[in-house]
C-alpha positions as CSV (number, residue, x, y, z in Angstrom):
1,M,44.5,3.9,-63.4
2,S,41.7,4.4,-65.9
3,Y,39.5,1.9,-67.6
4,T,36.8,1.9,-70.1
5,Y,34.2,-0.8,-69.7
6,S,30.9,-1.5,-71.5
7,I,27.4,-1.4,-69.5
8,T,25.3,-4.4,-69.8
9,S,21.6,-3.9,-70.7
10,K,20.9,-4.5,-66.9
11,G,23.2,-1.6,-66.1
12,Q,26.2,-3.7,-64.5
13,I,29.7,-3.1,-65.1
14,T,32.8,-5.0,-64.0
15,I,35.0,-3.5,-61.2
16,P,38.7,-4.7,-62.6
17,K,40.8,-6.9,-60.3
18,E,43.2,-4.2,-59.6
19,F,40.5,-2.2,-58.2
20,R,39.0,-4.7,-56.3
21,N,42.2,-5.7,-54.7
22,K,43.0,-2.0,-53.7
23,L,39.7,-1.5,-52.1
24,G,39.6,-4.9,-50.5
25,L,36.4,-5.8,-52.4
26,D,37.6,-9.6,-52.2
27,R,35.8,-9.7,-48.6
28,V,32.2,-10.9,-48.3
29,G,29.8,-8.0,-47.3
30,K,28.2,-5.1,-49.1
31,A,30.2,-2.2,-50.5
32,T,28.5,1.1,-50.2
33,L,28.2,3.4,-53.5
34,Q,27.7,7.2,-53.3
35,I,27.6,9.9,-55.8
36,N,29.9,13.0,-54.6
37,D,29.4,16.8,-55.3
38,R,31.2,16.1,-58.7
39,D,28.8,13.2,-60.0
40,E,31.6,10.8,-59.4
41,I,30.8,7.2,-58.0
42,V,32.7,6.6,-54.7
43,I,32.8,2.9,-53.6
44,T,33.5,2.1,-49.8
45,A,34.5,-1.5,-49.1
46,P,32.5,-3.7,-46.7
47,K,33.9,-3.3,-43.0
48,D,35.8,-6.1,-41.6
49,L,34.5,-7.8,-38.3
50,S,36.8,-5.8,-36.1
51,E,35.5,-2.5,-37.5
52,V,32.0,-3.7,-37.0
53,R,32.6,-4.8,-33.5
54,A,34.0,-1.6,-32.7
55,L,31.0,0.4,-33.9
56,L,28.7,-2.0,-31.6
57,N,30.9,-1.3,-28.8
58,N,31.2,2.5,-29.4
59,P,27.8,3.7,-31.1
60,T,28.0,6.9,-32.8
61,F,24.4,7.9,-32.4
62,E,22.8,10.3,-29.9
63,D,20.0,8.2,-28.8
64,K,20.7,5.3,-26.5
65,P,20.2,1.8,-28.2
66,S,17.3,0.0,-26.8
67,K,17.9,-3.5,-24.9
68,R,16.7,-5.4,-27.9
69,E,19.6,-3.6,-30.1
70,L,22.1,-4.1,-27.5
71,S,21.2,-7.7,-27.5
72,I,21.3,-8.2,-30.8
73,G,24.8,-6.5,-31.0
74,S,26.2,-8.6,-28.3
75,E,24.9,-11.7,-30.0
76,L,26.3,-10.8,-33.4
77,A,29.8,-10.0,-32.0
78,K,29.7,-13.3,-29.9
79,K,28.7,-15.1,-33.2
80,Y,31.7,-13.6,-35.4
81,E,34.2,-13.4,-32.6
82,V,37.7,-14.1,-34.0
83,N,39.7,-16.2,-31.9
């Protein structure tokens, strides 16, 4: 798929519906944009709640989270728990 779109005076472009559907960009959240080594823009869809919950339960950083961070993570997991 290849599309050509105009860039607005505010630097905005529209992501075609086909792309949004394929990437799961219909979810509420923040997509991540990065520029790779070939100067291409890479868009990563927001994570769903189960992915976020898994990250909270298994942190990948080396330092241990503080009690406050653990408390915040626990409360967020409870708030967004899927029944």
